[in-house]
C-alpha positions as CSV (number, residue, x, y, z in Angstrom):
1,M,26.3,-42.6,-130.4
2,E,23.1,-44.5,-129.4
3,L,22.3,-45.8,-125.9
4,Q,19.5,-47.9,-124.5
5,H,19.2,-46.7,-120.9
6,F,17.2,-48.7,-118.2
7,S,15.3,-45.6,-117.2
8,H,13.7,-45.0,-120.6
9,E,11.9,-47.2,-123.2
10,H,13.3,-45.5,-126.4
11,P,16.9,-45.4,-127.6
12,L,18.8,-42.2,-126.7
13,I,21.1,-40.3,-129.0
14,L,24.2,-38.3,-127.9
15,G,24.3,-34.8,-129.3
16,E,24.5,-31.1,-128.4
17,V,21.5,-29.6,-126.5
18,N,20.3,-26.2,-127.5
19,D,19.0,-24.4,-124.5
20,D,18.5,-21.0,-126.0
21,A,14.7,-21.1,-125.7
22,E,14.3,-22.5,-122.2
23,A,16.2,-24.5,-119.6
24,I,16.4,-28.2,-120.3
25,V,16.9,-30.5,-117.3
26,C,18.2,-34.0,-116.9
27,N,15.5,-36.6,-116.1
28,V,17.7,-38.4,-113.7
29,C,19.4,-35.7,-111.5
30,W,16.9,-32.9,-112.5
31,E,19.8,-30.4,-113.0
32,K,20.1,-28.0,-115.9
33,I,21.8,-29.4,-119.1
34,S,24.1,-27.5,-121.4
35,G,26.4,-28.9,-124.0
36,S,26.6,-32.7,-124.8
37,A,23.8,-34.9,-123.6
38,F,21.6,-37.9,-124.5
39,S,18.1,-37.2,-125.7
40,C,15.1,-39.1,-127.1
41,K,13.8,-38.3,-130.5
42,N,10.3,-39.5,-129.7
43,C,9.7,-37.7,-126.4
44,V,11.0,-35.0,-124.1
45,F,13.6,-37.0,-122.2
46,F,17.2,-35.9,-121.6
47,L,20.2,-37.3,-119.7
48,H,23.6,-35.8,-118.8
49,K,26.3,-37.9,-120.3
50,F,27.5,-38.3,-116.7
51,C,24.1,-39.5,-115.5
52,A,23.7,-41.9,-118.4
53,E,26.9,-43.6,-117.3
54,L,25.8,-43.9,-113.6
55,P,25.7,-47.6,-112.5
56,K,22.2,-49.0,-111.8
57,E,23.6,-50.6,-108.6
58,L,26.2,-49.0,-106.4
59,K,28.3,-50.1,-103.4
60,H,29.1,-46.9,-101.6
61,L,31.5,-46.5,-98.6
62,I,28.9,-44.4,-96.8
63,H,26.4,-47.3,-96.5
64,A,26.7,-51.0,-95.7
65,H,24.2,-52.3,-98.3
66,S,24.0,-52.0,-102.1
67,L,22.1,-49.0,-103.5
68,T,19.9,-49.0,-106.5
69,L,19.2,-46.1,-108.9
70,R,15.4,-45.6,-108.8
71,P,12.8,-42.9,-109.3
72,S,12.7,-40.8,-106.2
73,T,10.1,-41.4,-103.4
74,P,7.8,-38.5,-102.5
75,M,8.4,-36.7,-99.1
76,R,11.8,-38.2,-98.6
77,G,15.0,-36.4,-97.7
78,C,18.6,-37.4,-98.5
79,D,20.2,-39.3,-95.6
80,V,23.6,-37.6,-96.3
81,C,22.9,-33.9,-96.8
82,R,19.5,-33.9,-95.2
83,K,18.0,-31.9,-98.1
84,K,14.7,-32.7,-99.9
85,I,15.0,-35.0,-102.9
86,E,13.4,-33.8,-106.1
87,V,10.4,-36.1,-106.7
88,R,10.7,-35.9,-110.5
89,G,14.3,-37.2,-110.6
90,F,16.1,-40.4,-109.5
91,S,18.1,-41.2,-106.4
92,Y,20.1,-44.1,-105.0
93,Q,18.0,-46.2,-102.6
94,C,18.5,-49.2,-100.3
95,S,15.8,-51.8,-100.5
96,L,16.7,-53.4,-97.2
97,C,16.7,-50.4,-94.8
98,G,15.2,-47.5,-96.8
99,F,18.4,-45.5,-96.9
100,V,18.2,-42.8,-99.7
101,M,20.9,-40.4,-101.1
102,H,21.0,-37.8,-103.8
103,I,23.0,-38.6,-106.9
104,R,25.0,-35.5,-106.1
105,C,25.9,-36.9,-102.7
106,T,27.3,-40.2,-104.2
107,A,30.1,-38.0,-105.7
108,R,31.2,-36.6,-102.3
109,G,33.2,-39.6,-101.2
110,Q,34.3,-40.2,-104.8
111,H,35.7,-36.7,-105.1
112,F,38.3,-37.1,-102.4
113,S,39.4,-40.6,-103.5
114,S,39.7,-39.8,-107.2
115,K,41.6,-36.5,-106.7
116,H,39.7,-34.6,-109.5
117,Q,41.3,-31.4,-110.7
118,L,39.7,-28.3,-109.0
119,M,39.2,-24.9,-110.6
120,I,38.8,-21.5,-108.9
121,L,35.2,-20.6,-108.4
122,S,34.3,-17.2,-109.8
123,E,32.7,-14.4,-107.8
124,D,29.5,-14.7,-110.0
125,E,29.1,-18.3,-109.0
126,K,29.7,-17.6,-105.3
127,N,27.2,-14.7,-105.1
128,D,24.5,-15.7,-107.6
129,D,21.3,-14.4,-106.0
130,G,19.2,-17.1,-107.7
131,E,21.0,-20.0,-106.1
132,R,23.5,-19.7,-103.2
133,V,26.4,-22.0,-103.4
134,S,27.3,-24.0,-100.3
135,C,30.4,-26.0,-99.5
136,D,29.9,-29.8,-100.0
137,V,32.1,-30.5,-96.9
138,C,30.9,-28.1,-94.2
139,T,27.6,-27.1,-95.8
140,V,28.4,-23.4,-95.1
141,Q,27.6,-20.9,-97.8
142,I,30.6,-19.9,-99.9
143,T,31.3,-16.1,-99.8
144,G,34.4,-14.0,-99.6
145,S,37.3,-16.4,-99.3
146,A,38.9,-18.5,-102.1
147,A,36.8,-21.5,-103.2
148,Y,37.0,-24.3,-105.7
149,K,34.7,-26.2,-108.0
150,C,35.0,-29.7,-109.3
151,T,33.7,-29.9,-112.9
152,N,34.4,-33.6,-113.2
153,C,31.4,-34.3,-110.9
154,S,27.9,-33.8,-112.2
155,P,26.3,-31.9,-110.5
156,S,29.4,-29.9,-109.7
157,I,31.0,-30.2,-106.3
158,Y,31.8,-26.9,-104.5
159,L,34.4,-26.6,-101.7
160,H,35.9,-23.8,-99.6
161,K,39.7,-23.7,-100.3
162,F,40.2,-24.5,-96.6
163,C,37.8,-27.6,-96.8
164,A,39.3,-28.8,-100.1
165,E,42.7,-28.9,-98.5
166,L,41.7,-31.0,-95.5
167,P,44.1,-33.9,-95.2
168,A,42.7,-37.3,-96.3
169,E,44.5,-38.9,-93.4
170,M,45.9,-37.4,-90.2
171,E,47.7,-38.3,-87.0
172,H,45.9,-36.7,-84.0
173,P,46.9,-36.4,-80.3
174,M,43.4,-37.2,-79.1
175,H,43.7,-40.7,-80.8
176,P,47.4,-41.5,-81.1
177,E,46.7,-45.3,-81.6
178,H,45.5,-45.0,-85.2
179,P,45.4,-42.4,-88.0
180,L,42.1,-40.7,-88.7
181,T,40.6,-40.9,-92.2
182,L,38.4,-38.2,-93.7
183,L,35.1,-40.0,-94.6
184,P,31.5,-38.9,-95.5
185,I,29.0,-39.6,-92.8
186,G,25.5,-41.1,-93.1
187,A,22.2,-40.1,-91.4
188,P,22.3,-37.3,-88.8
189,N,22.2,-37.7,-85.0
190,K,23.6,-41.2,-85.0
191,S,27.1,-40.3,-83.9
192,R,28.7,-37.8,-81.6
193,C,32.1,-36.1,-81.9
194,D,34.5,-37.6,-79.4
195,G,36.1,-34.3,-79.0
196,C,33.2,-32.0,-78.1
197,D,30.4,-34.6,-77.5
198,V,28.1,-32.8,-80.0
199,Y,26.2,-34.6,-82.7
200,L,28.0,-34.6,-86.0
201,K,26.7,-31.9,-88.3
202,D,29.3,-31.7,-91.1
203,L,29.0,-34.0,-94.1
204,F,32.5,-35.4,-93.4
205,V,34.2,-36.7,-90.3
206,H,37.7,-37.7,-89.3
207,R,37.2,-41.3,-88.3
208,C,39.0,-44.3,-87.0
209,S,36.9,-47.2,-88.1
210,I,38.8,-49.7,-85.9
211,C,37.9,-47.9,-82.7
212,N,34.7,-46.2,-83.9
213,F,36.4,-42.9,-82.9
214,N,35.0,-39.7,-84.6
215,L,36.1,-36.0,-84.7
216,D,34.3,-33.3,-86.5
217,R,36.3,-30.8,-88.6
218,R,36.7,-28.2,-85.9
219,C,38.0,-30.6,-83.2
220,A,40.2,-32.5,-85.6
221,L,42.0,-29.3,-86.6
222,K,42.2,-27.6,-83.2
223,A,45.4,-29.4,-82.2
224,Q,47.0,-28.7,-85.6
225,K,49.3,-25.8,-86.2
226,I,50.2,-24.2,-89.5
227,K,53.1,-22.0,-90.7
228,H,51.8,-19.0,-92.5
229,E,54.2,-16.8,-94.5
230,S,52.6,-13.6,-92.9
231,H,53.9,-14.5,-89.5
232,K,57.2,-15.8,-88.0
233,H,55.5,-18.2,-85.4
234,R,53.3,-21.2,-86.0
235,L,49.5,-20.5,-85.7
236,S,46.9,-22.7,-84.0
237,L,43.5,-23.2,-85.4
238,M,40.7,-22.3,-83.0
239,S,37.0,-21.4,-82.8
240,S,36.2,-18.1,-81.1
241,S,32.6,-17.1,-80.2
242,A,34.0,-13.7,-79.0
243,S,34.8,-10.9,-81.5
244,F,38.4,-10.1,-82.3
245,E,40.2,-7.7,-84.7
246,C,41.6,-9.6,-87.6
247,H,45.2,-8.6,-88.2
248,A,44.9,-9.3,-91.9
249,C,41.8,-7.2,-92.9
250,G,41.3,-5.0,-89.8
251,T,37.6,-5.9,-89.3
252,E,35.8,-7.4,-86.3
253,R,35.5,-11.1,-86.9
254,Q,34.5,-14.3,-85.0
255,G,34.4,-18.0,-85.6
256,M,37.2,-20.2,-87.0
257,S,40.5,-18.4,-86.8
258,Y,44.3,-18.8,-86.5
259,M,46.0,-17.5,-83.4
260,C,49.7,-17.2,-82.4
261,D,50.3,-18.8,-78.9
262,T,53.5,-16.7,-78.6
263,C,52.2,-13.2,-79.4
264,S,48.9,-11.5,-80.1
265,F,48.7,-12.2,-83.8
266,W,45.2,-13.3,-84.8
267,I,43.7,-13.8,-88.3
268,H,40.4,-15.1,-89.5
269,K,40.3,-18.4,-91.3
270,D,39.0,-16.7,-94.5
271,C,42.0,-14.3,-94.6
272,A,44.4,-17.2,-93.9
273,S,43.1,-18.8,-97.1
274,L,43.4,-15.7,-99.3
275,T,44.9,-16.5,-102.7
276,P,48.4,-15.0,-103.2
277,T,47.6,-13.5,-106.6
278,F,44.3,-12.7,-108.3
279,K,42.9,-10.7,-111.2
280,H,40.6,-7.8,-110.1
281,H,38.2,-6.3,-112.6
282,T,39.3,-2.7,-111.9
283,H,42.9,-3.3,-112.9
284,I,44.5,-4.8,-116.0
285,H,47.4,-6.6,-114.2
286,P,47.3,-9.4,-111.6
287,L,47.4,-8.2,-108.0
288,T,49.8,-9.7,-105.4
289,L,49.0,-10.2,-101.7
290,I,51.6,-8.4,-99.5
291,Y,51.9,-8.3,-95.7
292,P,53.2,-5.5,-93.4
293,T,56.6,-7.2,-93.4
294,H,56.9,-6.7,-97.2
295,E,59.5,-4.2,-98.3
296,Y,57.0,-2.2,-100.3
297,H,54.2,-2.1,-97.7
298,S,55.3,1.1,-96.0
299,T,55.7,2.8,-99.4
300,F,52.1,2.2,-100.3
301,A,50.7,3.0,-96.8
302,I,52.3,6.4,-96.1
303,Y,50.6,8.6,-98.6
304,N,48.0,6.5,-100.4
305,N,44.4,5.5,-100.2
306,C,42.7,2.3,-101.3
307,N,41.8,2.4,-105.0
308,I,38.4,0.9,-104.2
309,C,37.0,2.4,-101.0
310,E,39.4,5.5,-101.2
311,N,40.0,5.3,-97.4
312,S,43.6,5.5,-96.2
313,I,45.9,2.6,-95.9
314,V,47.1,2.2,-92.3
315,E,50.9,2.0,-92.3
316,G,52.4,-1.3,-91.1
317,R,49.2,-3.0,-90.0
318,F,46.9,-4.7,-92.5
319,W,47.4,-6.8,-95.6
320,L,47.1,-5.4,-99.1
321,Y,46.6,-6.5,-102.7
322,V,49.0,-4.5,-104.9
323,C,50.3,-4.1,-108.4
324,I,53.8,-2.8,-107.6
325,G,54.5,-1.7,-111.1
326,C,51.4,0.5,-111.4
327,N,51.3,1.7,-107.8
328,F,47.8,0.2,-107.5
329,Y,46.6,-1.0,-104.1
330,I,43.5,-2.2,-102.3
331,H,42.5,-3.5,-98.9
332,V,42.1,-7.2,-98.8
333,N,38.5,-6.8,-97.6
334,C,37.9,-4.5,-100.7
335,S,39.0,-7.2,-103.1
336,T,35.5,-8.4,-103.7
337,K,34.0,-4.9,-103.9
338,T,33.3,-2.8,-107.0
339,K,34.3,0.8,-107.1
340,E,31.1,2.8,-107.8
341,R,31.4,5.5,-110.4
342,E,30.1,9.0,-109.6
343,S,28.3,9.1,-113.0
344,A,28.0,7.1,-116.1
345,I,30.9,7.4,-118.5
346,E,30.0,9.5,-121.4
347,V,31.4,8.1,-124.6
348,E,31.9,10.7,-127.3
349,N,30.1,10.1,-130.6
350,I,32.9,9.7,-133.1
351,D,33.1,8.6,-136.7
352,E,35.2,5.4,-136.5
353,A,35.7,5.3,-140.3
354,N,37.8,8.4,-140.1
355,L,40.0,7.1,-137.2
356,I,43.5,5.7,-137.8
357,H,43.4,1.9,-137.5
358,L,46.3,0.3,-135.7
359,P,48.6,-1.6,-135.7
360,M,50.3,-0.7,-139.0
361,A,50.9,-3.7,-141.1
362,D,54.7,-3.5,-140.9
363,D,57.5,-1.1,-139.8
364,S,57.9,0.5,-143.3
365,I,55.2,3.0,-142.2
366,S,55.4,4.7,-138.9
367,A,52.1,5.3,-137.0
368,I,53.7,8.5,-135.5
369,D,54.5,9.9,-139.0
370,L,50.9,9.1,-140.0
371,F,49.6,11.1,-137.0
372,L,51.8,14.0,-138.0
373,K,50.7,14.0,-141.6
374,Q,47.2,14.9,-140.3
375,I,48.5,18.4,-139.3
376,S,48.3,19.9,-142.8
377,M,45.9,17.7,-144.6
378,G,44.2,19.5,-147.5
379,D,46.7,22.5,-147.5
380,N,48.4,22.7,-150.9
381,K,50.0,26.1,-150.4
382,R,53.7,25.9,-151.3
383,E,56.1,28.8,-150.9
384,A,59.4,28.3,-152.7
385,E,61.4,30.2,-150.1
386,L,60.6,30.7,-146.5
387,N,62.0,32.9,-143.7
388,H,61.1,30.9,-140.5
389,F,61.4,32.2,-136.9
390,S,63.4,29.1,-136.0
391,H,66.3,29.7,-138.3
392,H,68.4,32.7,-139.4
393,H,68.9,31.7,-143.1
394,P,66.2,31.5,-145.8
395,L,64.8,28.0,-146.3
396,I,64.2,26.4,-149.7
397,L,61.3,24.2,-150.5
398,F,62.0,20.7,-151.9
399,D,59.0,19.1,-153.4
400,A,58.9,15.4,-154.5
401,Q,56.9,16.4,-157.6
402,G,59.7,18.3,-159.2
403,D,62.9,17.4,-157.2
404,N,62.8,13.7,-157.0
405,N,66.6,13.0,-157.2
406,L,67.5,15.9,-155.0
407,C,64.8,15.0,-152.5
408,Y,66.1,11.5,-152.3
409,E,69.7,12.6,-151.6
410,L,68.6,15.2,-149.0
411,N,66.1,12.8,-147.4
412,K,68.6,10.1,-146.6
413,D,69.4,10.1,-142.9
414,K,68.2,13.7,-142.3
415,I,66.1,14.7,-139.4
416,C,63.5,17.5,-139.1
417,N,64.5,20.1,-136.5
418,A,60.9,20.5,-135.3
419,C,59.4,17.0,-134.9
420,V,62.8,15.2,-134.8
421,R,61.5,12.6,-137.2
422,K,63.0,11.4,-140.5
423,I,62.6,14.0,-143.2
424,S,60.3,13.4,-146.2
425,A,59.1,15.6,-149.0
426,P,57.8,18.2,-149.1
427,F,60.2,19.9,-146.8
428,Y,62.3,23.0,-146.3
429,S,66.1,23.0,-146.1
430,C,68.8,25.5,-145.5
431,G,71.6,25.4,-148.1
432,L,74.2,26.6,-145.5
433,C,73.3,24.6,-142.4
434,D,72.1,21.1,-141.5
435,F,68.6,22.5,-140.9
436,F,65.4,20.8,-142.1
437,L,61.7,21.3,-141.6
438,H,58.8,19.3,-142.9
439,K,56.5,21.6,-144.7
440,R,53.8,20.7,-142.1
441,C,56.2,21.5,-139.3
442,A,57.0,24.9,-140.8
443,E,53.3,25.6,-140.6
444,L,52.5,24.6,-137.0
445,P,49.9,26.6,-135.3
446,N,51.0,29.2,-132.7
447,E,48.3,28.0,-130.3
448,L,46.9,24.6,-129.5
449,E,44.1,23.0,-127.4
450,H,45.1,19.6,-126.2
451,P,42.7,16.9,-124.7
452,C,45.2,16.0,-122.0
453,H,45.7,19.4,-120.5
454,P,43.2,22.1,-119.4
455,H,45.3,25.1,-120.5
456,Q,46.1,26.5,-123.9
457,L,49.5,25.4,-125.3
458,I,51.8,28.0,-127.0
459,L,54.4,27.2,-129.7
460,L,57.7,28.6,-128.3
461,K,59.9,30.5,-130.7
462,E,63.1,30.2,-128.8
463,P,65.3,27.2,-128.0
464,P,65.0,25.6,-124.5
465,E,67.2,27.3,-121.9
466,Y,68.9,24.3,-120.5
467,R,71.4,22.6,-122.9
468,G,68.9,23.1,-125.7
469,L,66.8,20.3,-124.1
470,F,63.4,20.0,-122.5
471,R,61.5,16.9,-121.2
472,C,58.2,16.1,-122.9
473,R,55.3,15.4,-120.6
474,G,53.6,13.2,-123.1
475,C,56.4,10.6,-123.7
476,R,58.8,11.5,-120.9
477,Y,61.7,11.7,-123.3
478,Y,64.2,14.6,-123.6
479,C,63.9,16.5,-126.8
480,N,65.8,19.3,-128.7
481,G,63.0,19.9,-131.3
482,F,60.1,22.4,-131.2
483,R,58.0,22.5,-128.1
484,F,54.6,23.6,-126.9
485,R,54.1,24.9,-123.4
486,T,51.5,26.4,-121.1
487,F,52.4,29.5,-119.1
488,Q,50.0,28.5,-116.3
489,C,52.1,25.4,-115.6
490,S,55.8,26.4,-115.8
491,D,57.2,22.9,-116.4
492,Y,54.6,21.5,-118.8
493,Y,56.1,20.9,-122.3
494,L,55.0,18.8,-125.2
495,D,57.1,17.9,-128.2
496,V,55.5,18.1,-131.7
497,K,54.6,14.4,-132.0
498,C,52.8,14.3,-128.6
499,A,51.1,17.6,-129.2
500,F,49.4,16.2,-132.3
501,L,48.5,12.6,-131.2
502,P,45.0,11.9,-132.4
503,K,42.1,12.3,-130.1
504,A,41.1,8.6,-130.7
505,I,42.3,5.5,-132.6
506,I,41.0,2.1,-133.5
507,H,43.2,-0.9,-132.4
508,K,42.5,-4.4,-133.5
509,V,43.0,-5.8,-129.9
510,H,39.9,-4.0,-128.7
511,E,36.4,-3.7,-130.0
512,H,35.8,0.0,-129.0
513,P,37.6,3.2,-130.0
514,L,40.5,4.1,-127.7
515,F,40.6,7.7,-126.6
516,L,43.7,9.7,-125.7
517,K,44.3,10.2,-122.0
518,K,47.1,11.7,-119.9
519,D,48.3,8.3,-118.5
520,C,47.2,4.9,-117.4
521,M,49.3,4.7,-114.2
522,T,46.5,3.5,-111.9
523,V,44.8,0.9,-114.1
524,G,47.9,-0.3,-116.0
525,C,48.8,-0.9,-119.6
526,A,47.5,-4.1,-121.3
527,A,50.6,-4.5,-123.3
528,C,53.5,-4.1,-120.9
529,P,54.2,-3.9,-117.1
530,R,56.0,-0.5,-117.2
531,R,55.0,2.1,-114.6
532,V,55.4,5.4,-116.4
533,R,53.3,8.6,-116.6
534,M,53.0,8.9,-120.4
535,F,50.1,9.5,-122.7
536,A,47.9,6.5,-123.3
537,F,44.9,5.4,-125.4
538,G,42.1,3.8,-123.4
539,C,38.5,2.7,-123.2
540,D,37.1,3.7,-119.8
541,N,33.9,1.5,-120.3
542,C,36.1,-1.6,-120.5
543,N,39.0,-0.5,-118.3
544,F,41.3,-1.2,-121.3
545,N,44.4,1.0,-121.7
546,L,47.6,1.1,-123.8
547,H,50.6,3.4,-123.4
548,Y,50.7,5.3,-126.7
549,T,54.2,3.8,-127.4
550,C,52.6,0.4,-127.1
551,A,49.6,1.3,-129.2
552,V,51.8,2.3,-132.2
553,L,53.9,-0.9,-132.3
554,P,53.7,-2.3,-135.9
555,D,52.2,-5.7,-136.5
556,T,55.4,-7.0,-138.1
557,I,59.1,-5.9,-138.1
558,K,61.8,-7.1,-140.4
559,H,65.2,-7.5,-138.8
560,R,68.6,-8.9,-139.8
561,Y,68.3,-11.6,-137.1
562,D,65.8,-13.2,-139.4
563,E,66.4,-12.6,-143.1
564,Y,63.5,-14.7,-144.4
565,H,60.5,-14.0,-142.1
566,P,59.4,-10.8,-140.2
567,F,58.9,-10.9,-136.5
568,T,55.1,-10.8,-135.6
569,L,53.6,-8.9,-132.7
570,I,52.2,-11.5,-130.2
571,Y,49.4,-10.2,-127.9
572,A,48.9,-13.3,-125.8
573,P,50.7,-16.6,-125.0
574,I,50.9,-18.7,-128.1
575,K,48.7,-21.8,-127.9
576,D,50.9,-25.0,-127.8
577,G,53.9,-22.7,-128.0
578,P,57.3,-23.2,-126.3
579,D,57.7,-23.2,-122.5
580,E,59.9,-20.2,-122.5
581,Y,60.9,-17.3,-124.8
582,I,64.3,-15.7,-124.8
583,C,64.9,-12.3,-126.4
584,E,67.5,-12.5,-129.2
585,F,68.8,-9.0,-128.3
586,C,69.0,-8.7,-124.5
587,E,69.0,-12.5,-124.0
588,E,66.6,-12.2,-121.1
589,E,63.5,-14.4,-120.6
590,I,60.3,-12.9,-122.0
591,D,57.0,-13.0,-120.0
592,P,54.4,-14.1,-122.7
593,K,51.5,-12.4,-120.9
594,W,52.9,-9.1,-122.2
595,W,53.2,-8.2,-125.9
596,F,56.3,-9.4,-127.6
597,Y,57.6,-10.2,-131.1
598,H,58.1,-13.7,-132.4
599,C,58.9,-15.7,-135.5
600,I,57.0,-19.0,-135.4
601,H,59.0,-20.4,-138.4
602,C,62.4,-19.8,-136.8
603,D,61.3,-19.9,-133.1
604,Q,63.0,-16.6,-132.4
605,S,61.6,-13.9,-130.1
606,A,62.3,-10.4,-129.1
607,C,61.1,-7.9,-126.5
608,A,59.1,-5.1,-128.0
609,K,61.4,-2.6,-126.4
610,C,64.5,-4.2,-127.9
611,I,63.3,-4.7,-131.5
612,S,61.0,-1.8,-132.1
613,T,62.3,1.2,-134.0
614,E,60.1,3.4,-131.9
615,R,61.7,2.3,-128.6
616,K,65.1,4.0,-128.7
617,E,66.8,5.3,-125.6
618,V,66.7,8.9,-126.8
619,P,64.3,9.0,-129.7
620,N,63.7,12.7,-129.6
621,I,67.3,14.0,-130.0
622,K,68.6,15.2,-133.3
623,W,72.3,14.2,-133.3
624,G,74.7,16.8,-134.7
625,S,72.7,19.8,-133.5
626,T,74.6,22.3,-131.4
627,Y,73.9,24.4,-128.3
628,N,75.6,27.1,-126.3
629,S,76.9,26.4,-122.8
630,D,77.7,29.0,-120.1
631,S,80.5,26.8,-118.9
632,H,82.3,26.6,-122.2
633,S,83.2,29.2,-124.8
634,H,82.5,27.0,-127.9
635,R,79.2,25.5,-129.1
636,R,78.8,21.9,-128.1
637,I,77.4,19.2,-130.4
638,Y,75.2,16.2,-129.6
639,V,76.8,13.1,-130.9
640,P,75.4,9.5,-131.2
641,M,77.0,7.0,-128.9
642,T,79.4,4.4,-130.3
643,D,80.9,1.2,-129.0
644,K,84.0,3.1,-128.0
645,S,84.3,4.3,-124.5
646,F,85.4,7.8,-123.6
647,N,86.1,9.7,-120.4
648,C,84.4,13.0,-119.6
649,A,87.1,15.7,-119.8
650,Y,85.8,17.3,-116.6
651,C,84.5,14.5,-114.2
652,H,86.6,11.7,-115.8
653,R,83.6,9.3,-115.6
654,H,83.0,6.9,-118.5
655,I,80.9,8.0,-121.5
656,N,79.8,5.0,-123.4
657,S,76.9,3.4,-125.3
658,Q,75.7,1.5,-122.2
659,T,74.8,4.7,-120.4
660,L,71.4,6.3,-120.7
661,E,72.8,9.8,-120.5
662,I,72.9,12.4,-123.3
663,D,76.5,13.4,-124.0
664,S,78.1,16.2,-126.0
665,K,81.4,17.0,-127.7
666,C,83.4,20.1,-128.3
667,E,85.0,19.6,-131.7
668,Q,87.3,22.6,-131.5
669,C,88.8,21.3,-128.2
670,N,88.4,17.7,-129.3
671,I,87.0,16.6,-125.9
672,M,83.9,14.7,-124.8
673,L,81.8,16.1,-121.9
674,H,78.7,15.3,-120.1
675,P,76.2,18.1,-121.0
676,Y,76.0,19.1,-117.3
677,C,79.8,19.2,-116.8
678,P,81.6,22.6,-117.4
679,H,84.8,23.0,-119.4
680,P,87.9,21.8,-117.4
């Protein structure tokens, strides 16, 4: 695209400006250029596309005469914002009375009338030490509270959230005859506020042009009351020169504030404008603003400290930003602070080529089984018969190299008694009992050092005392397989799969290795909103974490719901995707900000917890195994739940597939019992 602009003798060509070497500025507004702009091939001349389209003559509501775009005059200031005009640029000037205004200031009145879309201003833009950002309505520097930026205007317009939401027109008790319109004002010291009799200092005024009646922003809003969801009464806007304790943040404040005329409730204007949700860099999930009246406020306040400043949270008094699912909470006045680390995070040197790369391509290969195969890599020792401490009969080795047919028959639907995973060759089996051990599980070490626990773990050689079950600290599931424990911590148990999770993995959603850690309760999981203390993989440098059960989700899963296409794991909302996603299993709506499975071809979706073969209700139980009970003379057997409903023979409560309980059966008595219920 070619343009002949009145400000330059040569034609200008529209293209992308490369500003890698040095800053390139527009010759009209003298602001930095990035992206598309007009430039001259013959000389160093550049124009913003916005500036190139500025009219040569302009009739602006701020001034009675026409304004012409001309090279700026030395030693002149803008008659709107009172700031110096850059000599090297252009400005709008009045040839009749000498009125001058910045190009930037011509957009002030246009902004409110055109209703441009505003975007949230980032903390970096608010606090850039090189150039402080000020509000284009009240001229006060933008810090702390929520603020907006209008990118349609060039240069950009910046507004406090409070100033951006000023009404364009209002009824006011000080001038009931006519409505007051929000308008930009011209040169300073020419008008006084009819409310406080002070010369107008703001760049905008609430004005009645019929009566020449003016109110500055403070006086215009003094008589207004608002309803804030933090308080039951309406609040009046006022200006206080005296200090007061803000009931939102708990700090001493002064200036513009909202006060309740009925009770002593008093909050600063910045706190009244706090955004209800925002993303803090120290936590993976969005944080929600809650008030002392919120049902969870007392829960957070009683025993907890702020996750940023680590000071206590005063019960029932001040506002908090919280992630309820992760039990993460910060004071509102800590929301812009950074938690300083005591020392730099030391990242262990690790050979990434030898790490397991996730996710697995499909669900035909389990990541957990891949982890467990690392236990006995390189060990080719094969004993044909084995006497193992865990079983009272000799065990026979079945090897895929010589027993293919037999291995296939035995492999089908059989579970290892140690790791409670599907059996695969080579493995040991008892010819008299339903007892199986992977060869690797038969050779587990007696002692183990684990990165998530300071004490040495010991492989126990007797079954768990209580119903043959223990609860694994790594995954929080009950298990009746082999277990590792530490004698220093009486209730710390790990099942086999959690005991042998790799120290680190590579996952395609993150650029750095993810290291095994005991949990991610505080910082949250990037894949799901669950609040659970289970092992996780994380990168502390980037504050990125995944529950280990989320990290092992396969990339695709085949399911009978879609015979022709696999479900694909989705990590972020699909661009131009549907407005809502409904799980084909539980029929509940899926929040697309968390990982889920979807088939684009058939437009079918599924929760990860519903479709994944790794997410069973009791994935660590070997059904059909038996245990002794002090309350019953016969051995009980764990049975899988069916669609049928049974009553417990002792307590008569229902036992069905909808419960999350683990239930048992006495085959000799032909009765069903909850495991904790005695024989009737």
